[in-house]
Structure formats: structure tokens, C-alpha cells
C-alpha positions as CSV (number, residue, x, y, z in Angstrom):
1,X,23.9,26.2,5.2
2,X,24.0,23.8,8.3
3,X,24.5,20.1,8.0
4,X,20.9,19.3,8.9
5,X,19.6,21.7,6.2
6,X,22.1,20.3,3.6
7,X,21.0,16.7,4.3
8,X,17.3,17.8,4.0
9,X,18.1,19.5,0.7
10,X,19.7,16.3,-0.6
11,X,16.4,14.5,0.0
12,X,16.7,12.8,3.4
13,X,14.1,13.6,6.1
14,X,15.4,14.2,9.6
15,X,13.0,13.3,12.4
16,X,13.3,13.9,16.1
17,X,13.3,10.7,18.3
18,X,12.0,12.4,21.4
19,X,8.9,14.1,22.8
20,X,8.0,15.6,26.2
21,X,5.2,17.9,27.2
22,X,7.9,20.3,28.4
23,X,9.5,20.4,24.9
24,X,6.1,21.2,23.4
25,X,5.3,23.9,26.0
26,X,8.7,25.6,25.6
27,X,8.5,25.5,21.8
28,X,11.5,23.2,21.4
29,X,9.8,21.0,18.8
30,X,8.7,24.1,16.7
31,X,12.3,25.4,16.9
32,X,13.7,22.2,15.6
33,X,11.2,22.4,12.7
34,X,12.1,26.0,11.9
35,X,15.9,25.9,12.3
36,X,17.0,22.3,12.1
37,X,14.9,21.2,9.1
38,X,13.2,18.5,11.3
39,X,10.1,17.1,9.4
40,X,8.7,14.4,11.7
41,X,8.9,12.8,15.2
42,X,9.1,9.3,16.8
43,X,8.4,8.2,20.3
44,X,8.6,5.1,22.5
45,X,7.9,4.0,26.1
46,X,11.4,4.8,27.3
47,X,11.1,8.4,26.1
48,X,7.9,8.9,28.0
49,X,9.2,7.1,31.1
50,X,12.1,9.5,31.4
51,X,9.8,12.5,30.8
52,X,7.4,11.3,33.5
53,X,10.3,10.7,35.9
54,X,11.5,14.3,35.4
55,X,8.2,15.6,36.8
56,X,6.9,17.1,33.5
57,X,3.6,15.3,33.9
58,X,2.8,15.6,37.6
59,X,0.0,18.1,37.0
60,X,-1.4,16.2,34.1
61,X,-1.4,12.9,35.9
62,X,-3.1,14.4,39.0
63,X,-5.8,15.9,36.8
64,X,-6.4,12.9,34.6
65,X,-5.9,10.0,37.0
66,X,-9.6,10.0,38.3
67,X,-10.8,9.6,34.7
68,X,-8.9,6.3,33.9
69,X,-9.1,3.1,35.8
70,X,-5.9,1.6,34.5
71,X,-2.4,3.0,34.3
72,X,-2.2,2.0,30.6
73,X,-5.3,4.0,29.7
74,X,-3.9,6.9,31.6
75,X,-0.6,6.7,29.8
76,X,-2.2,6.6,26.4
77,X,-4.4,9.6,27.3
78,X,-1.2,11.6,28.1
79,X,0.7,10.3,25.1
80,X,-2.1,10.9,22.6
81,X,-2.5,14.5,23.9
82,X,1.2,15.2,23.4
83,X,1.3,13.5,19.9
84,X,-1.8,15.4,18.8
85,X,0.0,18.6,19.6
86,X,3.1,17.5,17.8
87,X,1.1,16.3,14.8
88,X,-0.5,19.7,14.6
89,X,2.9,21.4,14.6
90,X,4.1,19.1,11.7
91,X,0.8,19.4,9.8
92,X,2.1,22.2,7.5
93,X,5.0,19.9,6.5
94,X,2.5,17.0,5.9
95,X,0.3,19.2,3.8
96,X,3.2,20.8,1.8
97,X,4.6,17.3,1.0
98,X,1.1,15.9,0.2
99,X,1.4,13.3,3.0
100,X,4.9,12.1,2.2
101,X,6.4,13.7,5.3
102,X,5.3,15.5,8.5
103,X,4.5,12.3,10.5
104,X,4.5,11.5,14.3
105,X,4.4,8.0,15.7
106,X,2.5,6.3,18.6
107,X,3.4,2.8,19.6
108,X,1.0,0.0,20.6
109,X,1.7,-1.8,23.8
110,X,5.0,-3.8,23.5
111,X,3.2,-6.6,25.4
112,X,1.3,-7.3,22.1
113,X,4.4,-7.9,20.0
114,X,3.5,-11.6,19.5
115,X,-0.3,-11.3,19.5
116,X,-1.7,-10.5,16.0
117,X,-5.4,-10.0,16.9
118,X,-4.7,-7.8,19.9
119,X,-2.2,-5.7,17.9
120,X,-4.9,-5.1,15.2
121,X,-7.5,-4.1,17.8
122,X,-5.1,-1.8,19.6
123,X,-3.9,-0.1,16.4
124,X,-7.4,0.6,15.3
125,X,-8.4,1.9,18.7
126,X,-5.4,4.2,19.1
127,X,-5.8,5.6,15.6
128,X,-9.4,6.4,16.2
129,X,-8.5,8.1,19.6
130,X,-5.7,10.1,18.2
131,X,-7.8,11.4,15.3
132,X,-4.8,12.9,13.3
133,X,-4.2,12.3,9.6
134,X,-0.4,12.5,10.1
135,X,-0.1,10.0,13.0
136,X,1.6,6.6,12.4
137,X,0.8,3.6,14.6
138,X,4.0,1.7,15.5
139,X,3.7,-2.0,15.1
140,X,6.7,-4.4,15.6
141,X,7.8,-6.3,12.6
142,X,7.8,-9.7,14.4
143,X,6.4,-12.8,12.8
144,X,3.0,-12.1,14.5
145,X,3.2,-8.4,13.8
146,X,3.5,-8.8,10.0
147,X,-0.1,-10.0,9.4
148,X,-1.3,-7.3,11.8
149,X,0.5,-4.7,9.6
150,X,-1.2,-6.1,6.5
151,X,-4.7,-5.9,8.1
152,X,-4.1,-2.4,9.6
153,X,-2.8,-1.0,6.3
154,X,-5.8,-2.6,4.5
155,X,-8.0,-0.7,7.0
156,X,-6.4,2.6,5.8
157,X,-4.4,3.2,9.0
158,X,-0.8,4.6,8.5
159,X,1.9,2.3,10.1
160,X,5.4,2.7,11.3
161,X,6.9,-0.9,11.3
162,X,9.4,-1.0,14.1
163,X,11.9,-3.5,15.5
164,X,13.5,-4.3,12.2
165,X,17.2,-5.1,12.0
166,X,18.2,-6.4,8.6
167,X,17.5,-6.4,4.9
168,X,15.4,-9.6,5.3
169,X,13.4,-8.0,8.1
170,X,12.9,-4.9,5.9
171,X,11.8,-7.1,3.0
172,X,9.2,-8.9,5.1
173,X,7.8,-5.6,6.4
174,X,7.6,-4.2,2.9
175,X,5.8,-7.3,1.7
176,X,3.3,-7.0,4.6
177,X,2.7,-3.4,3.7
178,X,2.3,-4.1,0.0
179,X,-0.2,-6.9,0.7
180,X,-2.4,-4.5,2.7
181,X,-2.2,-1.9,-0.1
182,X,-3.1,-4.6,-2.7
183,X,-6.2,-5.4,-0.6
184,X,-7.3,-1.8,-0.8
185,X,-6.8,-1.7,-4.6
186,X,-9.0,-4.8,-4.9
187,X,-11.7,-3.2,-2.8
188,X,-11.6,0.0,-4.8
189,X,-10.3,2.0,-1.9
190,X,-7.6,4.7,-1.9
191,X,-4.2,2.8,-1.8
192,X,-2.2,5.8,-0.6
193,X,-1.6,4.8,3.0
194,X,1.4,6.2,4.7
195,X,4.0,3.9,6.1
196,X,7.7,3.7,7.2
197,X,9.9,0.7,7.9
198,X,12.2,1.4,10.9
199,X,15.5,-0.4,10.9
200,X,17.6,-0.2,14.1
201,X,21.3,0.5,13.5
202,X,23.6,1.1,16.5
203,X,22.6,-2.1,18.3
204,X,24.5,-4.1,15.7
205,X,27.9,-2.6,16.6
206,X,27.2,-2.8,20.3
207,X,26.3,-6.5,20.0
208,X,29.7,-7.4,18.4
209,X,31.9,-4.9,20.1
210,X,33.7,-7.5,22.2
211,X,33.8,-10.1,19.4
212,X,35.5,-8.5,16.5
213,X,38.9,-6.9,15.8
214,X,39.6,-3.2,16.0
215,X,39.5,-3.0,12.1
216,X,35.9,-4.2,12.2
217,X,34.7,-2.2,15.1
218,X,31.7,0.1,14.4
219,X,31.4,-1.2,10.8
220,X,28.7,-3.8,11.0
221,X,25.8,-1.3,11.4
222,X,26.7,0.6,8.3
223,X,27.3,-2.6,6.3
224,X,23.8,-3.8,7.3
225,X,22.5,-0.4,6.4
226,X,24.0,-0.6,2.9
227,X,22.5,-4.1,2.5
228,X,19.1,-2.8,3.6
229,X,19.2,0.3,1.4
230,X,20.0,-2.0,-1.6
231,X,16.9,-4.1,-0.7
232,X,14.9,-0.9,-0.4
233,X,15.9,0.5,-3.8
234,X,15.2,-2.9,-5.4
235,X,11.8,-2.9,-3.8
236,X,11.1,0.5,-5.1
237,X,11.9,-0.7,-8.6
238,X,10.0,-4.0,-8.4
239,X,7.2,-4.8,-10.8
240,X,4.7,-5.2,-7.9
241,X,5.5,-1.8,-6.4
242,X,5.4,0.0,-9.7
243,X,2.1,-1.7,-10.6
244,X,0.6,-0.5,-7.4
245,X,2.1,3.0,-7.8
246,X,0.3,3.1,-11.1
247,X,-2.9,2.6,-9.1
248,X,-2.1,5.4,-6.7
249,X,-0.1,3.7,-4.0
250,X,3.0,5.0,-2.4
251,X,6.3,3.5,-1.4
252,X,6.8,2.6,2.3
253,X,9.8,4.8,3.2
254,X,12.9,3.4,4.9
255,X,13.7,4.9,8.3
256,X,17.0,4.6,10.1
257,X,16.3,4.2,13.9
258,X,18.6,3.8,16.9
259,X,21.1,6.2,15.5
260,X,22.8,7.4,18.7
261,X,26.4,6.3,18.7
262,X,27.0,3.9,21.6
263,X,30.8,3.7,21.3
264,X,32.4,6.8,22.9
265,X,35.5,6.3,20.7
266,X,33.4,6.6,17.5
267,X,32.0,9.7,15.8
268,X,28.9,11.0,17.5
269,X,27.3,11.3,14.1
270,X,28.4,7.9,12.7
271,X,24.8,6.7,11.9
272,X,23.8,10.1,10.4
273,X,26.5,10.9,7.9
274,X,27.0,7.1,7.3
275,X,23.4,6.6,6.4
276,X,22.7,9.6,4.2
277,X,20.4,8.6,1.3
278,X,17.6,10.3,-0.6
279,X,13.9,9.3,0.1
280,X,14.9,7.9,3.5
281,X,14.4,9.1,7.1
282,X,16.8,9.4,9.9
283,X,15.2,9.7,13.4
284,X,17.6,10.8,16.1
285,X,17.6,11.9,19.7
286,X,18.3,15.5,20.7
287,X,22.0,15.0,21.5
288,X,22.7,13.4,18.1
289,X,20.6,16.0,16.3
290,X,22.5,18.8,18.1
291,X,25.8,17.2,17.3
292,X,25.1,16.9,13.6
293,X,23.7,20.4,13.4
294,X,26.9,21.7,15.2
295,X,29.7,19.8,13.5
296,X,28.2,17.2,11.2
297,X,29.3,16.7,7.6
298,X,27.4,15.5,4.5
299,X,29.6,13.5,2.1
300,X,28.7,11.0,-0.5
301,X,25.2,9.6,-0.4
302,X,24.7,5.8,-0.1
303,X,25.0,3.9,-3.4
304,X,21.8,2.3,-4.6
305,X,23.5,-1.0,-5.5
306,X,25.1,-1.4,-2.0
307,X,27.5,-3.9,-3.5
308,X,30.4,-2.7,-1.4
309,X,28.7,-4.1,1.8
310,X,29.2,-7.7,0.6
311,X,32.9,-7.7,1.3
312,X,32.4,-6.2,4.8
313,X,29.7,-8.7,5.6
314,X,32.0,-11.5,4.5
315,X,34.6,-10.2,6.9
316,X,32.2,-10.4,9.7
317,X,31.2,-13.9,8.7
318,X,34.8,-14.9,8.8
319,X,35.0,-13.4,12.3
320,X,32.2,-15.7,13.4
321,X,29.3,-13.3,13.1
322,X,26.1,-14.9,11.8
323,X,24.3,-11.8,10.6
324,X,20.9,-13.6,10.1
325,X,21.0,-15.2,13.6
326,X,22.2,-12.0,15.2
327,X,19.3,-10.1,13.5
328,X,16.8,-12.5,15.0
329,X,18.5,-12.2,18.4
330,X,18.5,-8.4,18.3
331,X,14.8,-8.4,17.4
332,X,13.9,-10.7,20.3
333,X,16.1,-8.7,22.7
334,X,14.6,-5.4,21.4
335,X,11.1,-6.7,22.0
336,X,12.1,-7.7,25.6
337,X,13.7,-4.4,26.2
338,X,10.5,-2.6,25.0
339,X,8.4,-4.7,27.4
340,X,10.8,-3.9,30.3
341,X,10.6,-0.2,29.5
342,X,6.8,-0.5,29.2
343,X,6.5,-2.1,32.7
344,X,8.9,0.6,34.1
345,X,6.7,3.2,32.5
346,X,3.4,1.9,33.9
347,X,5.0,1.3,37.3
348,X,6.2,4.9,37.4
349,X,2.7,6.2,36.4
350,X,1.2,4.0,39.2
351,X,3.6,5.5,41.7
352,X,3.0,9.0,40.5
353,X,-0.7,8.8,40.5
354,X,-0.6,7.3,44.0
355,X,1.6,10.1,45.4
356,X,-0.3,12.9,43.5
357,X,-3.8,11.8,44.3
């Protein structure tokens, strides 16, 4: 049994953090489902930007450009078409797991990260346009994004909460999700709304690489992961969650994102084998997935109590790393990088449509 299949058998879902039209046309996504135990998929503006740059979308842009006045509308038309196809490929997984797994994700415009009302409107519009039961709308877990998450979940729209970096960020996202579910219970509506909370991992170690000793290098991400997993397990066992589960609600699943190892001296599967835990998700780019499938190992699963992370976090504090402040900075920088990628994407679409039409 391969490492990917072993991890799947132990209860962790593996998702692909990539999508292109060419991958769909060549059957790559279906091959990952069939042979790599992949059970879901995530996307972001950077992924689409690279795919459009490769020329994969030249014909599609030329054909669709006259129908859409704005570059943003054109992009969403292309992205939704791809994600509808991907959602259909993952639908058997979604049905087999009764909606627990088999999801794909579509992100609202990163320009809306600090605009609650506009995020709500965009999420509802994209969900309606996509028209797939197993499609999550990605909303950033910023201060302004949290009330949008509550409102969107209360409307029955599945949500992927993105741009989370710490246990505190996760707890806020879980609370926002739970508040939306509670509203549905109070209205007599079905409370089983799918959701995941995406916590970014590798950026932690990249942020402190030049600040800490060799003994602490590439250790902060996993320590924060343990702390977050402890908060997740505590949330699952909380009275509020169990009370709502009794009414038919489901737990918002924890998802490990940004799992490509950035340090060339570290293991290329560091954030896969180091974050192995049941009833969680690890979404990874092709290269990381291929590496883990080829030579990955599955050792001990993460402990539910996570107490061993406390000593490591204290060591980072002694080294001058303020984890709370760094989490806030990483979220802000992440939002800015998404905006930059979004502008690059729309600029590339504008250039492509101009040259092709």
C-alpha cells in the first residue's frame, strides 16, 4: 500500500491544491482520485494565473471574451466551468461519504477580504452560479470575514475558511461557523452545512528562518499545527458542538494548507507526515503529492492533547518570536499576497483577451 493510501486508510483526507483545464482534459485529476486516494481539491488565484500563462486557456478566453464585459467576470466563468467539472469527478466520493468529503473550492475575490457585505454578496452569487452541491466557497478568516462566514453558513452555503494561521484563528473561524449553524437550527433548517477551516503551515517556518537557531529551524509550523489540532479536538468535544450535532449539525473539518516545504534542506514531505491526523484534510500541490506517494512515510498520528507543543512554543518565545503577533502579520501578508496574485491574474486575462480577440 502506498503512503497516500495508508494515510487515507488512517482517516486523513488528501486533497489536491491545483487545478487546470489541461489537467482535467488529460484525466490527471481522475488519475489522482483513482491511484493516489485524493478525495478533494482546492484552488486559488495564483494557480489559475500560472495555468493561463501556460496557454491552457487561450481558446477558452477567445471564445468567452465577447460574452463578459469585465476581466473578473471572464475569470469566474472560466474558473466555475473548471470547478464544475472537478466537482463532478469528486461527486462519487461526496455521495459515498454522505457529504463529509469530495469537495472542491472556489475563492471570492481577495479584494473583498476586509468587506463583510461585499463578501456575503459575492459568496451567494458564486454559489448560485456554480450550482454544485460539493463546492465550497472560500472566504478569508479576517475580522471582517468572520461575520460573513456566519451569514453565508446561515444561508446554507458550504464554506472553506481560508487565511488562518494559528489556534486562535482557527477557534474564531469555528465559532463563526457554529454561529451560522445555530441560526439554521433556530429557523428549523437543515444544520448540516459543509465547511473546512484552512490553516496555513509552511509560511511559519519561512517567516522565522533567519531569526532562529539551527535547532529550531523548520519546527515552528509543526508546533503551531499541534496547538491548532489540540484546539480542534477540544472544539469537537465541546458542549456547544455536541449539542448542535445532536440536532444534525456536522463538525467543521480542519484542513492543513500551504504544505509545500520551502526549505530545500528539509524533508519535501515535512508538512504531510508531520501533520498526519484523523478527520483532518491535507491539501497539497502536485509536487508534494508525488513526493509523498513516491517516498513518504506514515508514522505516529498527531496526539489529541498536543501538550508537547507547549515546550517548543516556549523555546520560540525565548528566541524572541511572538507567535500571536506573527500570526496576525502572516494573515495580513497573506491577504496582500492574494490581492497581488489576483491583480496579476486579471492583468494576464486582459492581455490574453486583447491578443486573442
